[in-house]
C-alpha positions as a printed NumPy array, in Angstrom:
array([[-16.446, -10.106,   0.646],
       [-13.146, -11.077,  -0.979],
       [-12.707, -12.427,  -4.49 ],
       [-11.23 , -15.68 ,  -3.119],
       [-13.739, -16.098,  -0.303],
       [-14.404, -19.722,  -1.25 ],
       [-10.715, -20.695,  -1.103],
       [ -9.422, -22.348,   2.071],
       [ -5.661, -22.53 ,   2.641],
       [ -3.534, -24.577,   5.036],
       [ -0.451, -22.425,   5.522],
       [  2.705, -24.187,   6.675],
       [  5.069, -21.394,   5.694],
       [  7.714, -19.461,   7.574],
       [  9.791, -16.29 ,   7.339],
       [  8.819, -14.375,   4.164],
       [  8.782, -16.166,   0.811],
       [  5.909, -18.482,   1.697],
       [  4.167, -16.126,   4.114],
       [  3.987, -13.365,   1.493],
       [  2.162, -15.81 ,  -0.782],
       [ -0.425, -16.869,   1.776],
       [ -0.883, -13.306,   3.047],
       [ -1.724, -12.196,  -0.51 ],
       [ -4.317, -14.979,  -0.753],
       [ -5.701, -13.806,   2.589],
       [ -5.929, -10.225,   1.349],
       [ -7.972, -11.543,  -1.575],
       [-10.429, -13.155,   0.804],
       [ -9.167, -16.72 ,   1.255],
       [ -9.46 , -18.335,   4.68 ],
       [ -5.821, -18.926,   5.624],
       [ -5.038, -21.189,   8.591],
       [ -1.399, -21.014,   9.653],
       [  0.089, -24.182,  11.154],
       [  2.752, -23.305,  13.765],
       [  4.919, -25.157,  16.251],
       [  3.748, -24.801,  19.887],
       [  6.019, -22.586,  21.944],
       [  7.995, -20.985,  19.127],
       [  5.746, -20.747,  16.099],
       [  6.956, -19.408,  12.787],
       [ 10.633, -18.487,  13.393],
       [  9.82 , -15.172,  11.712],
       [  8.027, -14.222,  14.932],
       [ 11.38 , -13.636,  16.612],
       [ 13.387, -12.035,  13.79 ],
       [ 15.472,  -9.068,  15.058],
       [ 13.527,  -8.786,  18.312],
       [ 13.315, -12.214,  19.88 ],
       [  9.613, -12.031,  20.784],
       [  6.484, -13.744,  19.51 ],
       [  5.321, -10.705,  17.562],
       [  8.324,  -9.088,  15.928],
       [  7.505,  -6.407,  13.319],
       [  8.885,  -8.75 ,  10.651],
       [  6.201, -11.309,  11.468],
       [  3.462,  -8.697,  11.798],
       [  4.212,  -7.355,   8.314],
       [  3.904, -10.728,   6.569],
       [  1.078, -12.544,   8.344],
       [ -2.   , -10.353,   8.151],
       [ -5.37 , -11.951,   7.438],
       [ -4.532, -15.37 ,   8.889],
       [ -5.686, -17.693,  11.642],
       [ -3.069, -19.484,  13.752],
       [ -3.26 , -22.996,  15.16 ],
       [ -0.329, -24.246,  17.244],
       [  0.048, -27.938,  16.395],
       [  2.888, -30.318,  17.27 ],
       [  3.595, -32.173,  14.042],
       [  6.419, -34.11 ,  15.698],
       [  3.791, -36.074,  17.608],
       [  1.757, -38.787,  15.954],
       [ -1.504, -37.235,  17.151],
       [ -0.499, -33.815,  15.858],
       [  0.304, -35.19 ,  12.41 ],
       [ -2.994, -37.095,  12.4  ],
       [ -4.881, -33.882,  13.213],
       [ -3.245, -32.094,  10.292],
       [ -4.259, -34.885,   7.931],
       [ -7.793, -34.807,   9.341],
       [ -7.921, -31.116,   8.404],
       [ -6.839, -31.713,   4.804],
       [-10.309, -32.614,   3.419],
       [-11.6  , -29.249,   4.626],
       [ -9.108, -27.225,   2.566],
       [ -8.381, -26.482,  -1.064],
       [ -4.721, -25.513,  -0.779],
       [ -1.648, -26.534,   1.234],
       [  1.456, -24.308,   1.07 ],
       [  4.91 , -24.978,   2.538],
       [  8.389, -23.494,   2.217],
       [ 10.393, -25.559,   4.687],
       [ 14.014, -26.492,   4.076],
       [ 14.991, -29.508,   1.97 ],
       [ 13.777, -32.813,   3.402],
       [ 11.566, -31.504,   6.243],
       [  8.235, -32.378,   4.635],
       [  9.55 , -35.815,   3.698],
       [ 10.612, -36.511,   7.292],
       [  7.14 , -35.56 ,   8.515],
       [  5.619, -37.801,   5.818],
       [  3.051, -35.218,   4.76 ],
       [  3.924, -34.992,   1.069],
       [  1.614, -34.563,  -1.897],
       [  1.135, -38.309,  -2.235],
       [ -0.167, -38.51 ,   1.324],
       [ -2.43 , -35.469,   1.175],
       [ -3.815, -36.152,  -2.317],
       [ -4.795, -39.672,  -1.229],
       [ -6.944, -38.021,   1.453],
       [ -8.162, -35.114,  -0.682],
       [ -7.68 , -35.633,  -4.46 ],
       [ -8.653, -32.007,  -5.022],
       [ -5.853, -30.57 ,  -2.879],
       [ -3.595, -27.96 ,  -4.469],
       [ -0.213, -28.699,  -2.915],
       [  2.237, -25.804,  -3.306],
       [  5.953, -26.054,  -2.516],
       [  8.359, -23.114,  -2.495],
       [ 12.064, -24.005,  -2.461],
       [ 15.275, -22.085,  -2.917],
       [ 16.42 , -24.13 ,  -5.905],
       [ 13.477, -26.422,  -6.582],
       [ 13.034, -30.134,  -5.984],
       [ 15.475, -31.362,  -8.638],
       [ 18.86 , -30.427, -10.035],
       [ 22.344, -30.195,  -8.49 ],
       [ 21.387, -27.325,  -6.13 ],
       [ 18.125, -28.838,  -4.865],
       [ 19.543, -29.722,  -1.433],
       [ 20.943, -26.222,  -0.864],
       [ 19.223, -23.898,   1.577],
       [ 18.261, -20.408,   0.45 ],
       [ 17.174, -17.015,   1.731],
       [ 16.227, -13.858,  -0.131],
       [ 19.771, -12.634,  -0.827],
       [ 20.89 , -16.114,  -1.909],
       [ 18.072, -16.21 ,  -4.439],
       [ 18.949, -12.718,  -5.669],
       [ 22.582, -13.722,  -6.134],
       [ 21.634, -16.98 ,  -7.859],
       [ 19.012, -15.269, -10.018],
       [ 21.332, -12.58 , -11.369],
       [ 20.101,  -9.497,  -9.476],
       [ 23.416,  -8.855,  -7.692],
       [ 25.294,  -8.868, -10.994],
       [ 23.375,  -5.9  , -12.427],
       [ 23.2  ,  -3.863,  -9.21 ],
       [ 25.919,  -1.412,  -8.189],
       [ 28.324,   1.063,  -9.744],
       [ 30.176,   0.219, -12.949],
       [ 33.568,   0.164, -11.23 ],
       [ 32.362,  -1.47 ,  -8.011],
       [ 31.484,  -4.987,  -6.851],
       [ 28.081,  -6.617,  -7.268],
       [ 25.656,  -5.181,  -4.716],
       [ 22.731,  -6.534,  -2.741],
       [ 19.466,  -4.86 ,  -3.773],
       [ 17.774,  -3.25 ,  -0.785],
       [ 14.371,  -4.868,  -1.15 ],
       [ 13.376,  -8.52 ,  -0.729],
       [ 12.124,  -9.455,  -4.194],
       [ 13.766, -12.881,  -3.893],
       [ 11.332, -13.765,  -1.122],
       [  8.169, -11.777,  -1.743],
       [  8.614, -11.741,  -5.525],
       [  8.594, -15.54 ,  -5.462],
       [  5.631, -15.514,  -3.102],
       [  3.574, -13.373,  -5.471],
       [  4.293, -15.692,  -8.395],
       [  3.266, -18.674,  -6.3  ],
       [  0.028, -16.927,  -5.266],
       [ -0.765, -16.434,  -8.95 ],
       [ -0.044, -20.104,  -9.702],
       [ -2.237, -21.227,  -6.783],
       [ -5.093, -19.008,  -7.931],
       [ -4.773, -20.412, -11.462],
       [ -4.833, -23.965, -10.094],
       [ -7.9  , -23.069,  -8.014],
       [ -9.743, -21.927, -11.155],
       [ -8.774, -25.237, -12.78 ],
       [-10.055, -27.106,  -9.732],
       [-13.389, -25.27 ,  -9.854],
       [-13.725, -26.312, -13.507],
       [-12.524, -29.92 , -13.222],
       [-12.486, -30.892,  -9.545],
       [ -8.819, -31.849,  -9.883],
       [ -6.03 , -30.733,  -7.583],
       [ -2.349, -30.65 ,  -8.46 ],
       [  1.145, -30.164,  -7.113],
       [  2.89 , -26.823,  -7.68 ],
       [  6.61 , -26.283,  -7.271],
       [  8.404, -22.944,  -7.492],
       [ 12.124, -22.213,  -7.249],
       [ 13.254, -18.89 ,  -5.8  ],
       [ 16.192, -18.797,  -8.211],
       [ 13.935, -19.31 , -11.218],
       [ 11.312, -16.865,  -9.948],
       [ 13.957, -14.157,  -9.545],
       [ 14.963, -14.466, -13.206],
       [ 11.515, -13.131, -14.166],
       [ 12.646,  -9.733, -12.876],
       [ 15.871,  -9.972, -14.893],
       [ 14.17 ,  -9.981, -18.288],
       [ 14.592,  -6.266, -18.995],
       [ 18.335,  -6.015, -18.249],
       [ 18.891,  -9.257, -20.15 ],
       [ 16.846,  -8.004, -23.113],
       [ 18.654,  -4.661, -23.221],
       [ 22.267,  -5.742, -23.036],
       [ 22.941,  -9.499, -22.937],
       [ 22.581, -10.492, -26.616],
       [ 20.36 , -13.433, -25.646],
       [ 22.606, -14.599, -22.85 ],
       [ 25.865, -14.389, -24.783],
       [ 27.216, -11.26 , -23.059],
       [ 27.482, -10.141, -19.427],
       [ 25.234,  -7.171, -18.666],
       [ 27.447,  -4.489, -17.074],
       [ 26.538,  -2.58 , -13.941],
       [ 25.802,   1.1  , -14.521],
       [ 24.771,   2.472, -11.133],
       [ 21.987,   5.048, -11.218],
       [ 22.835,   6.588, -14.563],
       [ 21.4  ,   5.731, -17.942],
       [ 21.828,   8.758, -20.211],
       [ 21.846,  12.073, -18.354],
       [ 19.462,  13.557, -17.328],
       [ 18.179,  10.079, -16.504],
       [ 19.979,   9.861, -13.177],
       [ 19.815,  10.547,  -9.458],
       [ 20.297,  14.191,  -8.397],
       [ 20.92 ,  15.847,  -5.009],
       [ 18.39 ,  18.158,  -3.357],
       [ 18.41 ,  20.428,  -0.34 ],
       [ 18.766,  20.101,   2.637],
       [ 21.177,  17.343,   1.485],
       [ 20.261,  14.608,   3.957],
       [ 21.   ,  10.947,   3.209],
       [ 17.775,  10.538,   1.208],
       [ 17.412,  14.055,  -0.192],
       [ 17.669,  12.904,  -3.764],
       [ 15.399,  12.784,  -6.778],
       [ 15.403,  10.411,  -9.734],
       [ 14.602,  11.858, -13.151],
       [ 13.885,   9.923, -16.352],
       [ 13.978,  11.681, -19.719],
       [ 13.135,   9.033, -22.312],
       [ 11.904,  10.911, -25.399],
       [ 12.771,  14.035, -27.353],
       [  9.541,  15.649, -26.167],
       [ 10.48 ,  14.96 , -22.541],
       [ 13.918,  16.471, -23.212],
       [ 12.346,  19.64 , -24.633],
       [  9.955,  19.873, -21.67 ],
       [ 12.738,  19.213, -19.178],
       [ 14.825,  22.056, -20.599],
       [ 11.796,  24.375, -20.485],
       [ 11.05 ,  23.604, -16.815],
       [ 14.684,  24.295, -15.896],
       [ 14.555,  27.446, -18.068],
       [ 17.686,  26.197, -19.761],
       [ 16.878,  26.49 , -23.443],
       [ 20.617,  26.664, -24.066],
       [ 20.727,  22.918, -23.41 ],
       [ 18.858,  22.447, -26.692],
       [ 21.473,  24.267, -28.751],
       [ 24.65 ,  23.287, -26.935],
       [ 26.43 ,  20.867, -29.304],
       [ 27.484,  18.705, -26.357],
       [ 23.897,  17.85 , -25.447],
       [ 21.802,  18.266, -28.582],
       [ 21.265,  14.539, -29.087],
       [ 21.292,  11.338, -27.059],
       [ 24.8  ,  10.34 , -28.07 ],
       [ 26.125,  13.751, -27.105],
       [ 24.439,  13.528, -23.714],
       [ 25.843,  10.034, -23.265],
       [ 29.4  ,  11.154, -24.039],
       [ 29.161,  14.421, -22.088],
       [ 27.008,  13.223, -19.217],
       [ 29.223,  14.531, -16.429],
       [ 29.062,  18.151, -17.608],
       [ 25.281,  18.008, -18.072],
       [ 24.89 ,  16.341, -14.677],
       [ 26.744,  19.219, -13.037],
       [ 24.4  ,  21.751, -14.629],
       [ 21.215,  19.89 , -13.697],
       [ 22.496,  19.402, -10.144],
       [ 22.745,  23.173,  -9.722],
       [ 18.995,  23.399, -10.354],
       [ 17.928,  20.441,  -8.18 ],
       [ 20.206,  21.566,  -5.344],
       [ 18.195,  24.759,  -4.987],
       [ 15.022,  22.77 ,  -4.307],
       [ 13.756,  20.003,  -2.045],
       [ 13.131,  16.598,  -3.545],
       [  9.369,  17.121,  -3.312],
       [  9.642,  20.487,  -5.075],
       [ 11.61 ,  18.955,  -7.939],
       [  9.099,  16.123,  -8.195],
       [  6.207,  18.588,  -8.238],
       [  7.658,  20.868, -10.916],
       [  8.817,  18.157, -13.292],
       [  5.955,  15.746, -12.646],
       [  3.323,  18.387, -13.314],
       [  5.021,  19.188, -16.633],
       [  5.01 ,  15.555, -17.764],
       [  8.608,  14.597, -17.018],
       [  8.809,  11.292, -15.075],
       [ 10.418,  12.051, -11.741],
       [ 10.199,  10.953,  -8.117],
       [ 11.621,  12.004,  -4.812],
       [ 13.54 ,   9.218,  -3.117],
       [ 11.023,   8.335,  -0.42 ],
       [ 12.569,   6.707,   2.636],
       [ 10.84 ,   4.459,   5.155],
       [  9.531,   7.446,   7.123],
       [  8.39 ,   9.302,   4.008],
       [  6.319,   6.317,   2.888],
       [  4.134,   6.415,   5.975],
       [  3.641,  10.183,   5.685],
       [  3.343,  10.593,   1.934],
       [  0.266,  12.757,   1.211],
       [ -0.539,  10.791,  -1.928],
       [ -0.57 ,   7.428,  -0.125],
       [ -2.489,   8.929,   2.79 ],
       [ -5.169,  10.41 ,   0.532],
       [ -5.564,   7.034,  -1.172],
       [ -5.997,   5.372,   2.253],
       [ -3.013,   3.109,   1.627],
       [ -1.561,   3.505,   5.124],
       [ -3.484,   1.283,   7.519],
       [ -3.903,   1.416,  11.284],
       [ -4.813,  -2.047,  12.541],
       [ -5.295,  -2.927,  16.235],
       [ -3.364,  -5.897,  17.625],
       [ -4.278,  -7.57 ,  20.941],
       [ -0.799,  -7.211,  22.482],
       [  1.088,  -4.72 ,  20.304],
       [ -1.517,  -1.961,  20.189],
       [ -2.249,  -0.095,  16.973],
       [ -0.032,  -1.197,  14.094],
       [  0.687,   1.166,  11.216],
       [  1.119,  -0.939,   8.108],
       [  1.466,  -0.384,   4.392],
       [ -1.579,  -1.516,   2.455],
       [ -2.001,  -4.007,  -0.371],
       [ -1.819,  -2.497,  -3.858],
       [ -4.675,  -4.082,  -5.873],
       [ -8.03 ,  -2.288,  -5.804],
       [-11.111,  -4.101,  -7.046],
       [-14.472,  -2.589,  -7.944],
       [-16.46 ,  -5.701,  -7.025],
       [-14.585,  -6.854,  -3.938],
       [-13.499,  -5.204,  -0.725],
       [-10.076,  -6.081,   0.635],
       [ -9.98 ,  -6.316,   4.417],
       [ -6.866,  -5.757,   6.48 ],
       [ -6.533,  -7.794,   9.688],
       [ -3.689,  -7.954,  12.193],
       [ -1.39 , -10.974,  12.246],
       [ -2.529, -13.575,  14.802],
       [ -1.046, -14.471,  18.143],
       [  0.594, -17.891,  18.251],
       [ -2.263, -20.395,  18.55 ],
       [ -4.9  , -17.662,  18.711],
       [ -7.375, -19.726,  16.71 ],
       [ -6.487, -23.251,  17.872],
       [ -9.85 , -23.96 ,  19.516],
       [-11.774, -22.304,  16.708],
       [-10.086, -24.373,  14.008],
       [-10.459, -27.68 ,  15.844],
       [-14.104, -27.029,  16.604],
       [-15.114, -25.623,  13.229],
       [-13.035, -27.857,  10.965],
       [-13.049, -31.114,  12.91 ],
       [-16.248, -30.765,  14.958],
       [-14.487, -31.217,  18.304],
       [-16.152, -30.249,  21.556],
       [-14.421, -28.176,  24.218],
       [-13.486, -31.215,  26.326],
       [-11.679, -32.791,  23.382],
       [ -9.81 , -29.552,  22.755],
       [ -8.864, -29.306,  26.434],
       [ -7.449, -32.827,  26.362],
       [ -5.26 , -31.972,  23.38 ],
       [ -4.109, -28.798,  25.138],
       [ -3.218, -30.689,  28.323],
       [ -1.312, -33.307,  26.295],
       [  0.729, -30.585,  24.545],
       [ -0.461, -31.651,  21.099],
       [ -1.883, -28.181,  20.497],
       [ -1.449, -24.84 ,  22.252],
       [ -3.196, -21.512,  22.761],
       [ -1.976, -18.105,  23.962],
       [ -1.283, -18.011,  27.712],
       [ -3.646, -16.701,  30.387],
       [ -6.222, -14.081,  29.506],
       [ -4.877, -13.82 ,  25.945],
       [ -6.678, -17.068,  25.194],
       [ -9.957, -15.197,  25.65 ],
       [ -9.414, -12.579,  22.952],
       [-11.944, -12.534,  20.11 ],
       [-11.369, -15.355,  17.65 ],
       [-11.519, -13.205,  14.547],
       [ -8.713, -10.694,  14.063],
       [ -9.96 ,  -7.466,  15.649],
       [-11.47 ,  -4.52 ,  13.816],
       [-10.498,  -5.138,  10.201],
       [ -9.565,  -2.107,   8.151],
       [-10.375,  -1.909,   4.453],
       [ -7.694,  -1.362,   1.858]])
C-alpha cells in the first residue's frame, strides 16, 4: 500500500519533465492514468529508437495506466471531461497554447470538479516575455544558469550530463501537487499549480550563487573539477575513460587522515601544502603527488581505502557500473521488471524508503493497455459501448493478442 494510495491522477504529460512528476506520484502509490494519442502516444515512446516502447519511455513511465484517447474529436474531449470528477489531479506539460486550443483549461475542469488540482509545467511559465518560447531540458539548464557554472575555467560553458532541467522540475512539481493534495484533504478545495522549468532550475543554483556571486552582483566563474587540491578528480588504473575517483578533503581532520592513508606525512610539514591557501596556490604540484598514489590503484580500491578512513571519496561510476554496483545490489535498488513485449527490464529504483509504506515498481504500459479498464471502471461503460468507441477511432487498444494482456502491470517488484 502506497502513501498516496487515495490520490488519483490524470496524466497528460510527455517526454520527461511531466512524466517524471507523475511517475514519482505513481511510485508513492497514486493511481496514475496516462492520456495518450491513439497511434503514436507520448512522443517519448519513440525517442532514439522509433518504436512504441523506447527505453526512454520505459524509464519515465513506470506505475501508470494508459488510455489512448483522441482529444481532437469532440467525443474524445467529452470523455476526458467525464473522467475529471473521478480524479484529484490533472497534470500537463504540453507546449504553449495546446491546452487552450483543446479548451480543457483549469476554468473548464474546475467547473466540473471544484476540487481538481490542475498542474501545469512550462519551460518559462505562463507569463512574462519568454512564456511563448518552447523548452527542453538543456534549454532550461542554459536559462537557469547551470551551463554558466559547468566546465573548465578557460573553456566555454558546458552542458551538464544529467537531465535536472526536466526531472528536477518534475520532482518539485510532485512536491507541490502532494502539498495541494494535503490542502484538499483538509479543505476540499482544489487549485491551479504552475511551474517554470527555468525557475525550478535556479533552485539547484543556490550553492554556487551563495559561494561566489555576492548576491547576484558578480558572475560565478567556472572551475572544472577542482576546488582546493586534494578536492579534485584523480586518475586510476587501468586508465579507461571512467577510471577516475573524486576526493573531497574539507576539514583539517580530513587532511590529516588523508595524508595518513597515503602514508605521506611529509605533506603535513611541506610549506607549500601546510594550509589551505598554500594548497590553493600550489595545487598542481600536490595534484601530481596524489595522482602517483591513485594511479597505482583502481577507482574502487581508492574509494575503499579513503572511504573506510573517513575521507569523502567516490569512484566515478559509469552507466554500466551503476547496474553492477555491489552496494546498490545489496540494497535491492536495481529492479528487474517484466514487460509484455520487451521482456525483463533492468531499471534503477526509486530512492525514498518508507517504514510504513511499500513502494511497488511496475513496468510502463503499452499504448492504450488500460483503455477498456479505465472506461469501464471510471465511467461505468459496458463492453459494447467500449467496442463502439474503438470502432469509431475515438479510443484505441494494443493490436491483436496484446489487447488481452493482464490489465494491471505485470508482477510488480518492490523498491
